[in-house]
N, C-alpha and C positions, 0 to 999 in steps of 0.2 A: 624776408628770405631772399638770398642772393639769386640773381637771374643767371641762367646758363649762358656762358660766354661763347661756346663753340656750337653754332647751329648751322644747318644746311643753308646753302645760298645758291644763287644763280651764277656765281663767278665761273669763269672758264678754267677747266682743268688744264687744257692745252696752254693757256696763257701762264698759269702758275708754273707748270713744268718748264716752259720756255724761259721764264724769268729766274728760275732757281737751279735747274739741272745742268751739269756739265754733260758732254756728249755720252759718256758711259752711263751716267745716272739716267739720262733721258731714255736710252735704250732699255735699261733695267726697269724703269717706271712704266714704260709701255708694255713690257712683258708682265709686270705685276698687275697692271690694269686689266689685262686679258685674263690672267689667272684668278684674280679676286672677283671679277665680274662673272666669270664662269661658275665659281663656287657659290656666290650669293644669288645669281640670276638678276642682278641689279647693275645699272650703269654707274660709272664713276661720277660723283658730284663733289663739289667743294664743301667742306665743313669749316667754317671760320676762314681765315686767310691762308691756312697752310696745311690742311689735312684733306687728302683725297679719300673719300669714304664710299662705302658700298653697303647698300641696305641700311636699315636702322632698327633700333629697338627702343622701347620706353622703359625707364627705370624709376623707382621710388626708393630713396634711402630711408633708413629708420628715422632720420631726423624730419622726414616729411618732404624734403627737397626732391623734386622729380624733374625729369627732362628726357631728352631724346639724344641718342648718340649713334654713330655708325656701327654696324656689326663688325666690320673690319675696315682697314684702310692703311694708308701709308703717308709719309711726309719726308721731305728732304730736309735734313738738319745738318748743314755744313757738309762735311765729307761723307756723312752717313745717310743711309736710307733707313727710316724707322718704320717697321711694320707693326701695326696694332693688332694684337691677338692675345687670347688667354693661353697660358702654358702651364696650367695647374694640373696636378694629378700625375700618376705614374706613367700613363701612356704618353702624355705630352712631354714629360721629363725624358723618357727614353727616346722619343723622336728628336728632341733638342740635342741629345748626345750624338745622333746620327746626321744632324743637319749640315755641319761644316762650320766654317769660321763665322762666329757671331758673338754678340753679347746680349744678355737677356735682362731686362728690368722687370718690374711688376707686370706690365702688360705691353711692353715695348721691346721688340726684337730689333737690335741694331746690326746692320750689315754694311759692308763697304761696297759689295757688288754681288750680283746673283751668281756669277761664275764661281764664287767661293762656296756655294751651297748645292746640296742635292735637292733639285726642284721638286721631285716626287715627295720628299719628306716635308718640304715647305708647304706643298699643296695639302698634305694630310694634316699638318699642324693647323693651317688656316681653316680647313674643313671642320676639324674637331672643335676649334674655337667658336666658329659660327654656330655649330650644332649646340654647344654648351650655352651660348647666349640665348638661343631660341628655346632651349630647355628651361632656362631660368626665367626668361622674360616673355615667352610666347612667340608666336610667329612674327616674322619681320613685318615692319610697318610699310 
């Protein structure tokens, strides 16, 4: 069975941000760090070489593959900041419509900058996502 590639590490979040972020992204990432840490009650840690994660949960797929992943987090991907969260269901869909300028993948919220968003809506989206992960997989590790 394949081994999980993205795992928690002792790498420096500050070093990652300094190496990847432009000045606007750095300010936004610092604000996101505070917001997501407040939601999860967990500090920012690196997951793999490029994901800043908060908290964790353990999962097991039907195939038997299991692993650990951050409850939420973000990464810098070129000009975008990607925020990792679940946006399933009617309430999350309605919140996305109120959020502001973004693109949404399966569990990736792509933004250019936080100034384009309603931060209160982003906070609720992330809070709901963390609650759903905890409902599905149990309390944070």
